[in-house]
C-alpha positions in Angstrom: 133.2 -9.9 -90.4 133.2 -8.7 -86.8 136.1 -11.1 -86.1 138.2 -9.6 -88.8 137.3 -6.1 -87.6 138.3 -7.0 -84.1 141.6 -8.4 -85.2 142.3 -5.3 -87.3 141.5 -3.0 -84.4 143.7 -5.1 -82.1 146.6 -4.9 -84.6 146.2 -1.1 -85.0 146.1 -0.7 -81.2 149.3 -2.7 -80.7 151.0 -0.8 -83.5 149.9 2.5 -82.0 151.1 1.4 -78.5 154.6 0.5 -79.9 155.0 3.8 -81.8 153.9 5.8 -78.8 156.4 3.9 -76.6 159.2 4.3 -79.2 158.6 8.1 -79.4 158.9 8.3 -75.6 155.2 8.9 -74.8 155.5 6.9 -71.5 158.7 8.7 -70.4 158.2 10.3 -67.0 159.0 14.0 -66.5 161.6 14.2 -63.6 161.9 17.3 -61.5 164.8 18.5 -59.4 165.7 21.6 -57.6 168.9 23.3 -58.9 170.7 26.6 -58.5 171.5 28.0 -62.0 173.4 30.8 -63.6 171.9 31.7 -67.0 172.5 34.2 -69.7 170.0 34.3 -72.5 170.6 36.5 -75.5 167.7 37.4 -77.8 164.8 39.6 -78.3 161.5 40.2 -76.5 158.1 39.6 -78.0 154.7 40.6 -76.7 151.6 40.2 -78.8 149.4 37.8 -80.7 150.1 34.1 -80.7 149.3 34.1 -84.4 151.6 36.3 -86.4 154.4 36.6 -88.8 156.6 38.6 -86.4 156.6 35.8 -83.8 157.3 33.1 -86.4 160.2 35.1 -88.0 161.7 35.7 -84.6 161.5 32.0 -83.7 162.9 31.0 -87.1 165.8 33.5 -86.9 166.9 32.2 -83.5 166.4 28.5 -84.4 168.7 29.0 -87.4 171.2 31.0 -85.3 171.1 28.1 -82.8 172.1 25.6 -85.5 174.9 27.7 -86.9 176.4 28.7 -83.5 175.8 25.5 -81.6 174.0 27.4 -78.8 170.8 26.2 -77.4 167.5 27.8 -78.6 165.7 29.2 -75.6 162.3 30.7 -74.9 161.4 32.6 -71.7 157.7 32.3 -71.4 155.9 34.7 -69.0 152.7 33.4 -67.5 149.9 35.7 -68.7 146.2 35.2 -68.1 145.4 35.7 -71.7 144.4 33.2 -74.3 145.3 35.3 -77.4 148.5 37.0 -76.5 151.9 36.0 -75.1 154.9 37.6 -73.6 158.2 35.9 -74.4 162.0 36.5 -74.7 163.2 34.4 -77.5 166.9 33.7 -78.1 170.0 31.6 -77.3 171.4 30.3 -74.0 175.1 31.0 -74.0 178.0 31.3 -71.6 180.0 33.5 -74.1 178.9 37.0 -74.8 176.9 37.9 -77.9 176.3 41.5 -78.9 172.5 41.5 -78.6 170.1 42.2 -75.6 170.2 39.6 -72.8 168.6 38.4 -69.6 171.0 37.4 -66.9 170.1 35.2 -63.8 172.7 34.5 -61.1 172.3 31.8 -58.5 168.6 31.4 -59.1 166.8 28.5 -57.4 164.9 26.7 -60.1 162.9 23.6 -60.6 164.3 21.7 -63.6 162.2 19.3 -65.7 163.8 17.1 -68.4 161.5 16.0 -71.2 162.9 13.4 -73.6 159.8 12.5 -75.5 159.3 13.3 -79.2 157.4 16.5 -79.8 154.4 14.5 -81.1 153.9 12.8 -77.7 155.4 15.4 -75.3 153.1 16.2 -72.3 151.1 19.4 -72.7 152.8 22.6 -71.3 149.8 23.0 -68.9 150.4 19.5 -67.6 154.1 20.1 -67.1 153.4 23.4 -65.3 150.8 21.7 -63.0 153.2 18.9 -62.1 155.9 21.5 -61.4 153.5 23.4 -59.2 152.8 20.2 -57.2 156.5 19.4 -56.9 157.3 22.9 -55.8 154.5 22.9 -53.2 155.6 19.6 -51.8 159.1 21.1 -51.3 157.7 24.4 -49.8 158.3 26.5 -52.8 156.0 28.3 -55.3 156.6 29.0 -59.0 157.7 32.4 -60.2 155.7 34.1 -63.0 157.8 32.7 -65.9 159.4 29.5 -67.2 162.5 28.9 -69.4 162.4 26.4 -72.2 165.8 25.2 -73.5 165.8 23.1 -76.6 168.9 20.9 -77.2 170.2 19.6 -80.5 169.6 16.1 -79.2 165.8 16.7 -79.1 165.7 17.0 -75.4 163.7 19.8 -73.8 164.6 21.2 -70.4 162.1 23.4 -68.7 163.3 25.6 -65.8 160.8 27.1 -63.4 162.3 29.7 -61.1 160.9 29.2 -57.6 160.5 31.3 -54.4 160.3 30.0 -50.9 156.8 29.9 -49.3 
């Protein structure tokens, strides 16, 4: 009986490893310093993490992203709060859209590319910690927000604006 159980556990473990590998769970997050020009069109949100307003705002811009072929983007401000967030949710675009926008010109940023499936992506806290370490090694420090850009290919790019130490 224990031999059969051991074999079953071994088979499940190998199967889990293969799925995790296939979904990109072992993909490394690579960082690089870049100078970026960005314009993000959208709407600000500040409030509870739980809520219909946030969900409808995200759904609206995700749908708009699919119909306009522009990348869905979230600017996430680092707050020391566990139950509220401050974000700017919208679309990254080089062409003008008639809604509020955030513009950044020649900003030095740390870019992280994440190619793993959302089920096995690293936690945002882990990516931020790795970005802080990379920035520190290069004599920079992170600014007080990050920019998440979701591509149609399922790739996530996270930009961390940095300042010189």
